[in-house]
C-alpha positions as CSV (number, residue, x, y, z in Angstrom):
1,M,59.1,-15.5,-9.2
2,T,57.8,-15.2,-12.8
3,E,56.0,-19.0,-12.5
4,V,54.8,-18.5,-9.2
5,A,53.1,-15.4,-10.6
6,Q,52.0,-16.6,-13.7
7,L,50.1,-19.7,-11.4
8,A,48.6,-16.8,-8.9
9,T,46.9,-15.2,-12.1
10,L,45.9,-18.5,-13.5
11,I,44.3,-19.7,-10.5
12,I,42.5,-16.2,-10.3
13,F,41.3,-16.9,-13.5
14,A,39.9,-20.2,-13.2
15,A,38.2,-19.3,-9.8
16,N,36.5,-16.6,-11.9
17,A,35.4,-18.7,-14.4
18,L,34.0,-21.1,-11.8
19,L,32.1,-18.5,-10.3
20,V,30.9,-17.1,-13.6
21,A,30.1,-20.1,-14.5
22,G,28.1,-21.2,-11.3
23,L,26.4,-17.9,-11.2
24,I,25.0,-19.0,-15.2
25,A,23.9,-22.5,-14.1
26,L,22.1,-20.6,-10.9
27,K,20.3,-18.1,-12.9
28,T,19.2,-20.9,-15.4
29,T,17.7,-23.1,-13.1
30,H,16.0,-20.4,-11.3
31,R,14.9,-19.2,-15.0
32,I,13.6,-23.0,-15.2
33,R,12.2,-23.6,-11.9
34,G,10.1,-20.5,-12.5
35,R,8.9,-21.3,-15.9
36,Q,7.7,-24.4,-14.2
37,Q,6.4,-23.1,-11.4
38,A,4.2,-20.7,-13.9
39,K,3.3,-23.6,-15.4
40,R,1.8,-25.1,-12.6
41,K,0.2,-22.2,-11.8
42,R,-1.7,-21.8,-14.7
43,R,-2.6,-25.5,-14.8
44,Y,-4.2,-25.0,-11.1
45,M,-6.0,-22.1,-11.6
46,G,-7.7,-23.9,-14.6
47,L,-8.3,-26.4,-11.6
48,V,-9.5,-24.4,-9.2
49,S,-11.7,-22.7,-11.9
50,R,-13.9,-25.9,-12.7
51,H,-14.1,-26.7,-8.9
52,I,-15.9,-23.4,-8.2
53,A,-17.8,-23.5,-11.5
54,Y,-19.0,-27.2,-11.0
55,P,-19.3,-27.9,-7.3
56,N,-19.4,-32.0,-8.1
57,C,-16.0,-31.8,-10.1
58,T,-13.9,-34.5,-9.6
59,D,-10.6,-33.5,-10.9
60,P,-8.2,-34.4,-7.9
61,I,-6.5,-31.6,-5.4
62,T,-3.8,-33.8,-4.3
63,P,-2.4,-33.3,-0.7
64,A,1.1,-32.6,-2.6
65,M,-1.0,-30.2,-4.8
66,A,-2.4,-28.1,-1.5
67,T,1.4,-27.0,-0.3
68,D,3.0,-26.3,-3.5
69,P,3.7,-22.7,-3.3
70,A,2.3,-22.4,-7.1
71,F,-1.1,-23.9,-6.0
72,L,-1.2,-20.8,-3.3
73,D,-0.2,-18.4,-5.9
74,A,-3.1,-20.0,-8.3
75,V,-5.9,-19.3,-5.3
76,I,-4.5,-16.3,-4.5
77,D,-5.2,-14.8,-8.3
78,V,-8.4,-17.1,-8.2
79,R,-9.7,-15.1,-5.1
80,N,-8.7,-11.8,-6.6
81,A,-10.8,-12.4,-9.5
82,V,-14.3,-13.9,-8.0
83,V,-17.0,-12.3,-6.2
84,G,-19.6,-12.8,-4.2
85,P,-21.0,-16.7,-3.4
86,E,-17.9,-17.9,-5.7
87,V,-15.8,-16.5,-2.8
88,E,-17.4,-18.8,-0.2
89,T,-17.0,-21.5,-2.8
90,L,-13.3,-21.0,-2.9
91,R,-13.2,-20.7,0.8
92,G,-14.3,-24.3,0.9
93,I,-12.1,-25.5,-1.5
94,V,-9.1,-24.2,0.7
95,D,-10.3,-24.9,4.2
96,R,-11.4,-29.0,2.9
97,H,-7.3,-29.5,1.5
98,G,-6.0,-27.5,4.5
99,V,-4.5,-25.0,2.6
100,M,-4.8,-22.0,5.5
101,A,-3.7,-24.6,7.8
102,H,-0.5,-25.6,6.0
103,Q,0.6,-22.0,5.9
104,I,-0.5,-21.1,9.9
105,R,1.8,-24.0,10.5
106,R,4.9,-22.3,8.3
107,L,4.2,-19.1,9.6
108,R,4.6,-20.1,13.1
109,S,7.9,-22.0,12.3
110,S,11.1,-20.0,12.9
111,F,12.8,-20.1,9.6
112,P,12.7,-20.2,6.9
113,L,12.2,-16.2,6.5
114,G,11.0,-16.7,2.9
115,R,9.0,-19.4,3.5
116,R,7.3,-17.5,6.5
117,L,6.7,-14.6,4.9
118,R,4.7,-16.4,1.9
119,A,3.0,-17.8,4.6
120,A,2.2,-14.2,6.2
121,V,0.9,-13.0,2.7
122,A,-1.0,-15.9,2.2
123,L,-3.0,-15.6,5.2
124,A,-3.1,-11.5,4.4
125,E,-4.6,-12.4,1.3
126,L,-7.0,-15.8,1.6
127,G,-7.4,-15.8,5.7
128,D,-10.9,-15.3,7.0
129,E,-11.8,-15.2,10.7
130,T,-10.8,-18.4,11.9
131,A,-7.1,-17.1,11.1
132,A,-7.9,-13.9,13.1
133,G,-6.0,-15.1,16.4
134,V,-2.9,-15.8,14.4
135,L,-2.6,-12.9,12.5
136,I,-3.3,-10.8,15.3
137,H,-0.2,-12.6,17.3
138,H,2.1,-12.1,14.6
139,L,1.2,-8.4,15.1
140,S,4.4,-8.4,17.0
141,D,6.1,-11.0,15.0
142,R,9.9,-10.0,15.2
143,E,10.2,-9.3,11.6
144,P,8.6,-6.4,10.0
145,E,7.2,-7.5,6.9
146,I,5.4,-10.2,8.4
147,R,3.8,-7.7,10.6
148,I,2.7,-5.6,8.1
149,Q,1.1,-8.6,6.3
150,A,-0.9,-9.5,9.6
151,A,-2.2,-6.4,10.0
152,K,-3.0,-6.2,6.3
153,G,-4.8,-9.5,6.4
154,L,-6.5,-8.1,9.9
155,G,-7.9,-4.8,7.7
156,R,-8.7,-7.0,4.7
157,M,-11.6,-9.4,6.5
158,G,-12.3,-6.1,9.0
159,W,-11.6,-8.2,12.0
160,T,-12.7,-5.0,14.2
161,P,-11.3,-6.6,17.4
162,A,-8.0,-5.8,16.1
163,I,-8.2,-2.2,15.5
164,D,-6.9,-1.0,19.5
165,V,-4.2,-4.0,18.8
166,I,-3.0,-2.2,15.6
167,V,-3.4,1.1,17.0
168,G,-1.8,0.5,20.2
169,R,1.9,-0.4,18.2
170,F,2.2,3.0,16.9
171,A,3.9,4.8,19.3
172,T,6.4,1.3,19.3
173,E,7.0,0.9,15.6
174,T,9.2,2.0,12.9
175,P,8.5,4.7,11.1
176,W,7.7,2.2,7.7
177,V,6.2,-0.3,9.4
178,R,3.3,2.5,11.6
179,A,2.7,4.3,7.9
180,R,2.0,0.6,7.0
181,F,-0.3,0.0,10.2
182,A,-2.0,3.1,9.4
183,D,-2.8,2.0,5.6
184,T,-4.5,-1.2,6.8
185,L,-7.1,0.4,8.9
186,L,-8.5,1.8,5.8
187,G,-9.8,-1.8,5.9
188,F,-11.8,-1.2,8.8
189,G,-13.7,1.9,7.5
190,S,-15.8,4.1,10.2
191,A,-15.1,1.4,12.5
192,A,-11.1,2.9,13.2
193,T,-12.2,6.2,14.1
194,W,-13.2,6.0,17.5
195,P,-10.1,3.9,18.6
196,L,-8.2,6.2,16.8
197,L,-9.5,9.0,18.6
198,A,-9.4,7.9,22.0
199,Y,-5.4,7.2,21.0
200,I,-4.8,10.8,20.1
201,T,-6.7,12.1,22.7
202,V,-4.5,10.6,25.5
203,N,-1.2,10.2,23.8
204,H,-0.8,13.6,21.7
205,R,0.6,15.2,25.0
206,F,3.6,12.7,25.5
207,E,4.5,11.4,22.1
208,R,4.8,12.5,18.6
209,E,5.0,9.8,16.0
210,G,2.0,7.6,17.1
211,P,-0.5,10.6,17.5
212,V,1.3,12.3,14.0
213,A,-0.1,8.8,12.2
214,A,-3.3,8.5,13.6
215,I,-4.1,11.6,12.9
216,R,-3.4,11.1,9.6
217,A,-4.9,8.0,9.2
218,L,-8.5,10.1,10.0
219,A,-7.4,12.1,7.1
220,A,-7.5,9.1,4.7
221,L,-10.8,7.6,6.6
222,G,-12.4,10.9,5.6
223,D,-15.1,10.6,8.4
224,D,-16.4,13.7,9.8
225,Q,-17.4,12.2,13.4
226,A,-13.3,13.0,13.7
227,T,-13.9,16.5,13.1
228,Q,-15.1,18.2,17.0
229,T,-12.6,15.6,18.7
230,L,-9.6,17.1,16.4
231,I,-10.7,20.3,16.8
232,E,-10.7,20.1,20.5
233,V,-6.8,18.5,20.1
234,L,-5.8,21.9,18.1
235,H,-6.9,23.7,21.0
236,E,-4.4,21.5,23.3
237,A,-1.7,20.4,21.4
238,T,1.3,21.9,22.0
239,D,3.5,19.8,19.6
240,P,3.4,21.4,16.5
241,E,3.9,18.3,14.2
242,V,0.8,17.3,15.6
243,K,-0.9,20.5,15.3
244,I,0.8,20.4,11.5
245,A,-1.1,17.1,11.2
246,T,-4.5,18.2,12.8
247,V,-4.6,20.8,10.4
248,E,-3.9,19.0,7.7
249,T,-6.4,16.2,8.7
250,L,-9.3,19.1,9.3
251,G,-8.5,20.5,5.8
252,A,-9.2,16.5,4.3
253,L,-12.3,16.3,6.1
254,G,-13.6,19.6,5.0
255,S,-16.2,20.5,7.9
256,P,-17.1,24.1,8.3
257,R,-17.1,23.4,11.8
258,A,-13.1,23.5,11.7
259,V,-13.2,27.0,10.3
260,P,-12.9,29.5,13.4
261,V,-9.9,27.3,14.7
262,L,-8.2,27.4,11.6
263,R,-8.2,30.7,11.4
264,N,-6.4,31.3,15.0
265,Q,-3.5,29.1,13.6
266,I,-2.8,31.7,10.9
267,R,-1.3,34.0,14.0
268,S,0.9,30.8,14.8
269,P,4.6,31.6,15.1
270,D,5.7,28.8,13.1
271,W,5.5,29.2,9.2
272,R,4.7,25.6,8.7
273,I,1.4,25.7,10.5
274,R,0.5,29.1,8.6
275,A,1.2,27.4,5.5
276,K,-0.8,24.4,6.0
277,T,-3.6,26.4,7.8
278,V,-4.5,28.2,4.8
279,T,-4.5,25.2,2.4
280,A,-7.1,23.8,4.9
281,L,-9.2,27.0,4.3
282,G,-8.9,26.5,0.8
283,E,-10.0,22.7,0.9
284,I,-12.8,23.5,2.9
285,G,-13.5,26.4,0.8
286,D,-14.7,29.0,3.0
287,V,-15.9,32.2,1.7
288,G,-15.5,34.4,4.9
289,S,-11.8,33.4,5.0
290,L,-11.3,35.6,1.7
291,D,-9.9,38.4,3.0
292,L,-7.8,36.1,5.9
293,L,-6.6,34.5,2.5
294,A,-5.4,37.7,1.1
295,R,-3.5,38.9,3.8
296,A,-1.6,36.0,3.5
297,L,-0.2,36.9,0.5
298,T,1.8,39.0,1.9
299,D,3.3,36.7,4.7
300,S,7.0,36.9,5.3
301,D,7.2,33.0,4.1
302,W,7.2,32.2,0.6
303,W,5.4,28.9,1.1
304,V,2.5,30.6,3.5
305,R,2.2,33.1,0.2
306,R,2.1,30.5,-2.0
307,N,-0.2,28.2,-0.5
308,A,-2.4,30.9,0.3
309,A,-2.7,32.2,-2.9
310,A,-3.2,28.4,-4.7
311,A,-5.9,28.5,-1.4
312,L,-8.1,31.6,-2.8
313,A,-8.1,29.9,-6.3
314,K,-10.4,27.1,-4.9
315,V,-12.6,29.8,-3.6
316,G,-15.6,31.4,-4.6
317,G,-15.0,34.8,-5.1
318,G,-11.0,34.2,-4.7
319,V,-9.9,34.6,-8.6
320,D,-11.1,38.4,-8.0
321,R,-8.4,38.7,-5.3
322,L,-6.0,37.1,-6.5
323,Y,-5.9,39.8,-9.7
324,E,-6.6,42.8,-7.1
325,A,-2.8,41.1,-5.8
326,L,-1.5,41.0,-9.2
327,I,-1.5,44.7,-9.4
328,G,-0.9,45.4,-5.9
329,K,2.2,47.3,-4.7
330,D,3.4,43.9,-3.1
331,R,5.8,42.3,-5.4
332,F,6.1,38.9,-3.7
333,A,2.7,38.8,-3.4
334,A,1.7,39.4,-7.0
335,D,4.1,36.5,-8.0
336,A,2.4,33.9,-5.7
337,A,-1.0,35.1,-7.6
338,A,0.4,35.1,-10.9
339,E,1.6,31.2,-10.4
340,S,-1.9,30.5,-8.6
341,L,-3.5,32.1,-11.9
342,A,-1.6,30.1,-14.2
343,D,-2.0,27.1,-12.4
344,A,-5.8,27.5,-12.3
345,G,-6.0,28.1,-16.1
346,E,-6.6,31.7,-16.2
347,L,-3.1,32.3,-18.1
348,A,-3.9,30.1,-21.2
349,A,-7.4,32.0,-21.6
350,A,-6.0,35.0,-21.1
351,R,-3.7,34.2,-23.9
352,R,-6.5,32.4,-26.0
353,R,-8.6,35.4,-25.4
354,I,-5.7,37.9,-27.1
355,G,-5.2,35.8,-29.5
356,E,-8.8,36.0,-30.4
357,G,-9.2,39.6,-30.7
358,R,-11.5,40.1,-27.4
359,P,-8.8,40.5,-24.7
360,R,-9.9,41.6,-21.5
361,E,-8.0,44.4,-19.1
362,R,-6.8,41.9,-16.6
363,D,-5.5,39.4,-19.3
364,M,-3.5,41.9,-20.5
365,T,-2.2,42.4,-17.0
366,L,-1.7,38.5,-16.0
367,V,0.3,38.2,-19.5
368,G,2.2,41.6,-18.7
369,H,3.1,39.9,-15.6
370,M,4.4,36.6,-16.8
371,S,5.9,38.3,-19.3
372,G,8.3,40.6,-16.9
373,D,6.3,43.3,-18.0
374,R,5.9,44.6,-14.5
375,P,5.9,48.7,-13.3
């Protein structure tokens, strides 16, 4: 029995040793291949750069080179470094040697995934209008990352017919892919504003995730043309998440036209909406909302008080309201005001003036409050 146990131990030891040796060999091989590919990439970058600089360059680019992953990486790096006419020259080199056609064939294949993904990335980085149809088709690819790369490529080239297709998939995509799709819409600029607004207007009553993503995409676009429609959405919406996203976006867009509808939201029973509303009013900088923001310092929810105090620090005359709250009877409002004043640099300035022997009365009040010296 002892001999059997020893033999079993020996076999296990030998198997482990072989496994470790195999892993070491695999890692070494991978490292060598990586170095070789990096070396080829540097050589290809020089070759492509010469062809761009000298249109009559006779240095050969062979079919084998054009299908080498290192060549593809080199072309992508060069593309990210050139501007103006050089971009068109590089595009001509890519087209002449069938680089994009080769990547399209790889993307359309069923496997392996790694090769398909690399092809999708290449088309996203290098593709032009001739690749738009392929990328639109792969917005519904079975692989999420390929869908994202397809949207990215369409956004990079600004292919506007793709906007409705991308936005139309918001409702069915996973949160991660939906968020990345929304990011790609930035590449279309203001051309994406009205398709997004149309989608939001039609769908915000029936679904949540898609319209919320679309509303937040409008905040990133920063197009004030969206303001009026979003005001109407905020009037009509019943879903709190849609309301929150709309309030945030109206604040980000910063139009004074949104102030009346935002002021109405401060009475919402949902503390999240109230908290986002005071922040939005602060971002717009509405002086007429000073009284409302000051009253929000006494809200029952901590987040509303904190956000109201931060908003007051951004609005003209709001700092004076914070100092008034500091000496008021509501200790919670005073704490929120003190935190906001400190964040705004008032505490550091007060301590500096005290150190220089020229304090103001409210300097002593603020420093005393932060030191715990409160009545």
